[in-house]
N, C-alpha and C positions, 0 to 999 in steps of 0.2 A: 337811842338808849339799845342796850342791850336784852335780848331775850334769852332765858334759859330755859330748858327742855326740863320739864318734871321728872322725879325719878322714875324709875322703871323697874319696880322689885319682880316682873316677871316677863320673861324672855316670850314673846309671839313667834313660834315655829313656822306657825301654817295659818293663814287666812282663806276661810271660803266665804262667797257670799251667793245665797240664794234669790234672786228677786224677782219680784212682781211688779208688773206696769198696769196701771188703771190709766189709759189714756184720757177716758170719758170724765172721769172724775181728777184727773189730774195728781194721782197719789202714785207712791212707790211702795211697798211694802217689801218684806223678806224677813231673810233670818241671816246673821253673821255667824260663824264658828270658828272659834279661834282655839288652836292646840298650843297650850301656855307650858313653860317651866318655870320652877321657881328659881329667882337669880339670890334674894334677899330670904334668910331663912325665917326671921321674922314678920315676914310680910302676911299680911292676912286680907287683904284688899286689891282689888284691879280697878283701874280707872279707864274708860274709855269716852273718848268725846263723841256726843251724839245730840247736836243741835235740834231740836224743836220736832225730835221723834215721839210717836206714841208707843210706847214699851208695851206689849204684850206679854211676853214672860221671860226670863233670864234662868237659866238653867247650870250645873256644875255636871258632871258626868252623868248626866240623863237626870238629876234631880234638880227638883225646884232650889234658887239660890236668894236669898235675901240680897237685896240690893234698893240702893235710894238713886233716884232722879231727879234731877233739879232744873230739868231743861237744856240742860246746856252737856254734862257731863251725867253717866253712870256709873257708882261706884257698886262695886260687888263683893262680897264676902264672900273667902272662899275658904275651905276648911286648913285649921291649922298645920295639920301631917300632909296635904297635898303637895307632893313635888311636880307631879304634872295631871297635866288632863286637858279634856275640852268644855270651853266655854261656849254657851249659846243663848244668843240674843236675837231675839223675835219682835218685829217692829213694824209699824205703818208709818 
């Protein structure tokens, strides 16, 4: 069977990860910072794979962003007029 990649309404221009390792507790935490540029003019959400994460916060350009998380993916609602900016996801 063939697997198709889902639509990407935003282009990821840059990705930076800040990681914290807690060896004693066997946990990894940190933050992902993504520089995004809108590709689809009508798009208002951006999805990220995030299996079994504990999401601490999600922000767009430094302000809290609405998001949904189902244990597999994060769906972030972005401003309709945002052409480009930084998305930050903090997790454990």
